[in-house]
N, C-alpha and C positions, 0 to 999 in steps of 0.2 A: 786035834779037836779042831783048832784054830785053822789048820792047814785044810781039814774037810769043809770047814765053813766058808773059808775062802773059795774053795773050788766050787763048792754048789753055788755061791752066789754068782762067780762067772758064768757056771753053765746056764743058770737061768736067765743072765743078761744076754747071752748069746742066743738063747731059745727065743727070747721076746723079741729080739731084732729080727730074727728068720720070719717069725709071725707077722712083723709090720712089714716087711718087705713083700711077704706074699699076700697083704691085704687082707689077713684074717682076724686082725684086730679091729675093735671098733675105731671110727674115723672121727676126730673133732669137727665140728661144723665149720670151723675157719677153714679147713683145708678144702671144703666143697664150693667155697665162694668162687675161686678162679673159674671152676668149671660152670657156675651158675652164668656167670658174667661173658664167657667165652662166645664170641661169634658163632652161629651155627655153620657147620660145614655147607657150602651151596649145594643145593641138588641138582643134578643134570636134568635138563628138561627132555622129555620124551620126543622121540623122532617124530616130526610132523606126518601125518596121515592124511591122504586124501579122501573126502567125504564118499562113501559109497554112492555110486551111481546106478540106478536102478537100469536093468537092461532095456535099451531103446526097442519100443515096439511101434511099428509102422502101422498107423489107422488111417492114414491118406487114401483116398478112393482110387486114386490112379497110381498108388504106390510111391516108394521112395528110393532114391539113389543113394546107395551107401558107399563112402570114401574113406580107405583106411588111412591111418596117419602116415603122411608124406606122400600119399598118391595124389595125382594131379585131379582137379576139376576139370573136366572136358567139356568144352564147347565145339561147335561144328559151324562151318559156313556152308552154304549150297547157293553157288554163285556161277555165273557164265564165266569161264577162265580159258576158253578156246573158241575158234571161229572169229567171224567178222565183229562179234560183240564183246570179244573178250576184255576191252578196256573197262566195260562196265562192271565186270567182275574183279579186276584187278584194282580198281578205284574203290570198290567196297572193301576188299579184302585189306588195302591199305589203312582205311579208317578204323577196322576192327583191331588191326595190329598196333595201331597208335593207342588205342585205348586200353589194350593190355599193358603196353608200356607204361601208360600214365598211372596204373594202379600198381606199379612195380612187379607185373608179371605174376602176382599171386594174390590170393582171396582167402581170408580166414585161417592163414597159416598153410594153404596148399599152393602149389604151382599150378598156373593155367596153361592147359595145353589145347591148342587150336588144330581141329583136324578139318578136312573139307572135301567137298564133292562138286563136280562140274554138271551144273543143271541144264547147259547148253541154250538157254533161252527158248526152250521148246517144250511142250507137254511130254513128249518121250523122255528128254534129259530131265525134267522135273520128276517124272515118275521113278526112274532109275536113281536118281540122286536120292530122292524121299525114302525109298525101300532100304537102300544101304544104311543110310543113317537111323532110320527106325530100328534096324536091326541090332544096333549097338546100344545096349540098355546103359552103359556108363556115360552116354551123353547128356548133359543137362538141358541143353536149348540150342536152338539154331538161328543164326543169323542168315536171313535169306527168303526168297529169291530175288534174283535182278528183275527178271521178266513175269509179268504177269500171266502169260501163258503157262510157264512152269509152276507157279504158284496154285494156279486152278486145280491141278491134279495132285502136287505136292502137299498142300495145306491139310487135305483129308487124311492123307497117311500119316504125316507126322502127329495130327490130332489123335488119331487112332491109336497111336503108341504111347500116347499120354505126354508127348513132349511139348514145348512152345517153340513156335518160329516167330522171328520179328523180322519184317522186310525193311530194307533200307529205301528199295526203289520201285516196289509194285505200286502202281497207282491206280488199276482199274477200279471203279467203283463196285464192280460185281464181288469183288472178295472181301467187302465189309458191309455188304448188303444184308440186313436181317435173315433174309430168306436163303442165302446161299454162303453165309459165313461159317467157317470151320472153327471149332471152340479154341483151339490152341494157336490161332492165328492173329497177330498184330502186325503194325507197321509204323515207322517212324516217317515214312514217304507221305506226301500230300496226297489226297484224294483227287482223282481227275476231275472230280465236279468243280473244283478249285481250278485247276489248270486250264481245263477247256474254256471256262468262263474267261478268265483272264486273258487268254488269248484271242478270244472273240472281241473283248471289250477294247483291247490294245488296237485290233484290225480296224473296228469300227469308229471308236472315238479318236484315236490318235492318228491312224493313216488315212482316214476318211473312206475306208472301203465301204462299198454297199453291195457288191455281188462276189461272192466266194464260192469255192468248191473244196471238196475234201476227197482224200485218198486214204484208204486204210489197207492193211495187209491180212485181214482175217484173224488176226490174234485179237484176244479180248481186251488187251491194252490199247490197241490202235482203234479198233472198231468203237469202243466206248468213249475214248477220248475225242474222236472226229465226230460223234454223235453229240456230245456235250457242247463241243463249238459249235455245231450247227445250230443246236437249239438256242444257246445263249444269242448268237449272231442274229437269227430270226427274231427273238424276244426284242432285241435293240432296234429292229426294223430293217435288217439287211435281208438279202435274198441268197439262198442257197442254189446254185445253178446246176449243180451235179454232186453226187455221191458215189464214188466210184471205189474198187478195190483191186488189188493186185495180190499176186500169190508170193509167199516166201520163196526165193530162188528165182524169181522172174528177172530178167535181163533186159528185154525188150518192152519199154513203157511206152512207146509212141502210140500204138492203139488206144489206150487209156487217155493218153494226154491229147490226142486228136478230138476224141469224144468230148472232153471236158472243153477244148478250145472252141468248139462249135457252140457252146453254151455261153461264152462272151464273159468268164469271170474275171475280176480284177486281183484276186489273191486265190493261190491254191494253199490249203493247210493239210500237209500229210504226216501225221505223226507216227511215223514207222521207224524202221531202224536202219544201220549203217549201209549194208550192201544196197538193197532196194532204194533207200534214200538218195544213194548216190547217184544211181542210175537215172532216178526221176529228176533230179537236179541238173544232171548233164543234158539229158534229152528235150528237157523243157524248152531250152534255149534253139532247139532244133525244130520245134514246130510251129507252123504258121499260125498266129494269132495268140502266142504266147510269149513272144519275144519280150515283152514289158511287164507281164504279169509279175505280181509280188508273190515270192516264194516263202513258206513259213513251215518250219518243222517244230519237232517237240524234243523233250529230254531224251529219247531213245537214240537221237543223233547228236547229242552234246558230248562229242569227243572229238580228238583231232582225228581219228581214224576216217570220220565223216569228211571232214576237209579235205583228206587226203583221196577219198573215193570221188568227191565231186570236182575238186580241183577249183579252177577260176570261176566256174559256173555258180559257185556258192557265195561269191562276193556279192554283198548287198541284202543277202537273204536273213530271214530272222528265226531264232529258235526259242521256243517258251521252255522254261525249266526252273530249277531250284536255283535261287538267290540267296546266297548266305553272307552276312557281315558282321563285323563287331570285332572287339579285342580278343575274345576267347578264340574266333575264328582265325584272326591274324597269326595268334600263337601256334595254332594247329598247323597252319601252311608252313611255318618256320621248322616245325618238327617235321612235316612231309618232305620238305626240301632236304634237310639235313639226313633224313632216312632212306629216301628214294631218289634223290638228285635232281628233283624236278618237281613241276606243279601238279595236282592231282589230273589224272588222263580223263576223268569224267566227271558227273556232276552229283553223285550221292555219296561220297566220303564221309561227310560230316554226318548224314542221316545214319550210317553204319556206325560210325562213333557213338552217336547218341542211342543207338538200339543197344551196342554192346553194353554200354554203361548203364542202361535201364535193366538189362538182364543182370548185371552185377549187384545192382542195388536191391533187386528182387531177391535174388539168391541170400543176400546178407541178411534180409528180412526173415527169411522162413527157415534157414538152415538150423539144425539141431548139431550142437558140438558136445562131444563128450571129453571128459577130463584129458584123455590121452590124445586128443585131436581128431579122432574119428568124426566124420560130418555126415549127416544124413538130411537129404533134401527131398521135401514131400513135392510130389508132381502137381497136385491140385492147387496146394498152397501157392506154389510158384506163379502158376496161371493167375491165381486171384490176386496175387500181389501186384503183378504186371497190370491187369485190368484196373485195379486200384490206383495205379499212378496218377498223380494230381500235381500240377505246377512243377514239373521236372525242369531243371534249368538245363537245356541242352545248347549244343553249337547252334542249332537250327531255330531256336526260340524255346519257349515254354511249352512243354508237352504235357497233355492230359488225355489219357485214354478213355474212350467210349465202350460201352458193353460189347462192341462188336469189333475192337481193336484199331479204331482209327485214333492215332494219338497226335497226329500234326494238325495244326490250324489252317495251314493254307497261306500263312503269312509270308514264308520264305520262299517266294516265286518271283520270277521277272521274265522279262523278254529281252533277249540279246541279240546283237546284229555281227554277222561275220563280215570282216572288212579286208582289204587287200593285206594288212599287217598280219591278220590272222592267218591269211593262207599262205603267207610266207612263212609262217611257224611261231607266229606270236600268241599261241594260246595262253589263257582263254580269251573268248571274245567280251567285249564290253557290254554292261548291261544298259538299255536304253529305256527300260519301263519297268516298274514294280507295282504292286498292288496300291502302294502309297501314291502312285500316280507319276514317279520320275521321270 
């Protein structure tokens, strides 16, 4: 019996230990305290998720350019890059490329791609170049043209395609006249209403000229600029003795010069281009009665190529055209020297730089960017942003655009004189007069 009782007690003790080990028994309150004060296990934060982006819907009346992640923002130039006026296009293209460098070669996380067409400084070239560019729907905007005759036909084509074009060197008043302006067209170049007046004021007030003659080449640029010069010169009290014209491609200018000589001018203003300007300059010295006449051209001849074409006959003559100065421009010239190994080859590089930077700023204002980097650029909104440009600090001055696309003020203009040093290779010519009266 004692043996049985001892065994039973042993069995009950083991059984209770088993129950306690399995948690089956009641637990004293004291055993829960450690669990109650134990720091909770840290919870793992959920993976961050991008907020849902509604599918982009283009409501712009001119449509949108859609750029996939990693794809380039494509802009185009439409410049003269061949023939006797190629330095004009090279000069502008250099300005565009330096602007691209200055933004690091990308915009809104997308690389910038520059493509181009040769507009040939002619209506035919402008038409062909514009049609090629307009057919490429991936192009956001165009920097060009150089020559107003090319822009006259190109601007409507680019506008009809819903694109924008900003010219660095078109100066003909026609292009921003409310009656003839194309809605996608703007320019950072001065309007020749400014340049023609400046040239006339220099001739009358500084040189003391009272009789002048003009020559144009039939282009919208040259004809309008010559007419502005003549009008302002007459308003000042001067006499226009002759208004003549030559054709692009002419080489014998003696008949025109002989007719002009018979009218007795003291100065001839011929705002034309390199080839024809070279022939006029050389042959004027050969025509009786013009040996001592003052010769004056404009920005279409502002290039070393003209000096080469005219030779020693260019010594002493004047050119009206862009005049840019200041610390920012000096830095630009250093970059140009480092990148291209010399000074700019013509007069509108800074205007091309400003046009490109204006386009970039407008793109940044209107672009819609999705979380994955996809970019949408509404075309009408881009136009509106460009026309709304006010107080833009450029190399050429402070730019504010009118409703017909004139963005320059005419302040960045001067008159330059070709010296013996310039003919010997010392480009550019020194400025001798600015709007401020230097």
